[in-house]
C-alpha distance (Angstrom), angle and dihedral (degrees) to the residues before:
residue distance angle dihedral
X1 . . .
X2 3.78 . .
X3 3.76 116.4 .
X4 3.77 119.7 -137.7
X5 3.74 135.4 -160.1
X6 3.80 119.1 -123.4
X7 3.80 94.2 -143.8
X8 3.78 92.7 51.0
X9 3.80 92.3 45.4
X10 3.81 91.1 48.2
X11 3.81 90.4 50.5
X12 3.80 92.8 50.7
X13 3.81 94.2 46.6
X14 3.80 93.4 46.0
X15 3.81 91.7 47.4
X16 3.81 89.6 57.6
X17 3.81 94.9 41.3
X18 3.80 90.9 49.4
X19 3.80 92.6 47.0
X20 3.79 95.1 48.1
X21 3.81 91.1 43.3
X22 3.79 92.2 52.9
X23 3.80 92.8 48.8
X24 3.81 90.4 49.4
X25 3.81 90.3 47.1
X26 3.80 91.6 52.3
X27 3.81 90.9 48.7
X28 3.81 90.5 48.5
X29 3.80 91.1 50.2
X30 3.80 90.8 51.6
X31 3.81 89.6 50.3
X32 3.79 92.0 47.6
X33 3.80 100.1 44.3
X34 3.79 96.4 31.7
X35 3.77 101.0 42.1
X36 3.80 105.6 14.0
X37 3.81 93.9 -116.3
X38 3.82 135.7 104.9
X39 3.81 97.7 47.3
X40 3.79 90.2 142.3
X41 3.81 91.1 46.8
X42 3.81 90.4 56.0
X43 3.79 90.7 52.4
X44 3.79 94.5 47.1
X45 3.80 98.5 40.4
X46 3.81 91.1 41.1
X47 3.77 91.9 54.7
X48 3.80 93.4 46.8
X49 3.79 91.9 47.3
X50 3.80 91.5 47.1
X51 3.79 93.4 53.8
X52 3.80 92.1 42.3
X53 3.80 91.1 50.3
X54 3.80 92.3 51.5
X55 3.80 90.2 51.2
X56 3.83 89.8 45.4
X57 3.81 91.1 52.4
X58 3.81 92.8 50.6
X59 3.81 93.6 46.3
X60 3.83 93.3 44.4
X61 3.80 89.6 50.8
X62 3.81 91.4 48.6
X63 3.82 91.3 48.0
X64 3.80 92.0 48.0
X65 3.77 91.3 47.6
X66 3.81 91.4 49.6
X67 3.83 91.6 47.7
X68 3.81 93.0 46.2
X69 3.80 96.8 -118.6
X70 3.79 119.1 169.1
X71 3.81 114.3 -104.8
X72 3.82 91.5 -109.7
X73 3.78 92.0 60.2
X74 3.80 91.7 47.4
X75 3.80 90.2 52.3
X76 3.82 92.1 49.5
X77 3.81 92.4 49.4
X78 3.81 90.5 49.0
X79 3.81 92.6 46.5
X80 3.80 89.1 52.7
X81 3.80 85.9 77.2
X82 3.80 90.5 64.5
X83 3.81 97.8 58.6
X84 3.82 118.1 68.4
X85 3.79 109.9 -107.0
X86 3.79 96.8 3.9
X87 3.79 96.0 101.4
X88 3.81 88.3 63.7
X89 3.80 91.1 52.9
X90 3.80 92.7 45.0
X91 3.82 91.6 49.8
X92 3.81 91.3 52.8
X93 3.81 92.2 47.1
X94 3.81 92.3 48.2
X95 3.80 91.4 49.4
X96 3.82 91.9 47.9
X97 3.80 90.6 51.2
X98 3.80 93.0 46.9
X99 3.82 91.7 48.1
X100 3.81 90.9 49.3
X101 3.79 90.5 48.4
X102 3.81 93.4 49.8
X103 3.80 101.8 35.9
X104 3.79 94.5 -110.1
X105 3.83 105.1 -40.0
X106 3.82 110.4 95.6
X107 3.81 93.6 -175.8
X108 3.81 89.8 62.4
X109 3.81 92.6 60.8
X110 3.77 93.8 66.0
X111 3.79 93.8 41.5
X112 3.79 93.0 54.8
X113 3.81 97.1 46.3
């Protein structure tokens, strides 16, 4: 059975939730401003995305701090949650770097640090 790390799992889940939420928010804004519909959707999706992004920022900072990333990299990973689709790319890049650093087992990286 493969062991997992809660911080790493939380980062991955929040990266996807933030990314999907931002795409849905952008689509809702287009529907609201372009067609005069979906005002309630903007409020609901905007609130969910806002809370998810705050959690994403905290978890990404904690992960970066645990992994010893420079502050510039932490800021870029956090800002990836503000551009539609970028949180998916950032999550993949972070996972590739962690796997390379730990010879394939990402959970080991956070145990060793």
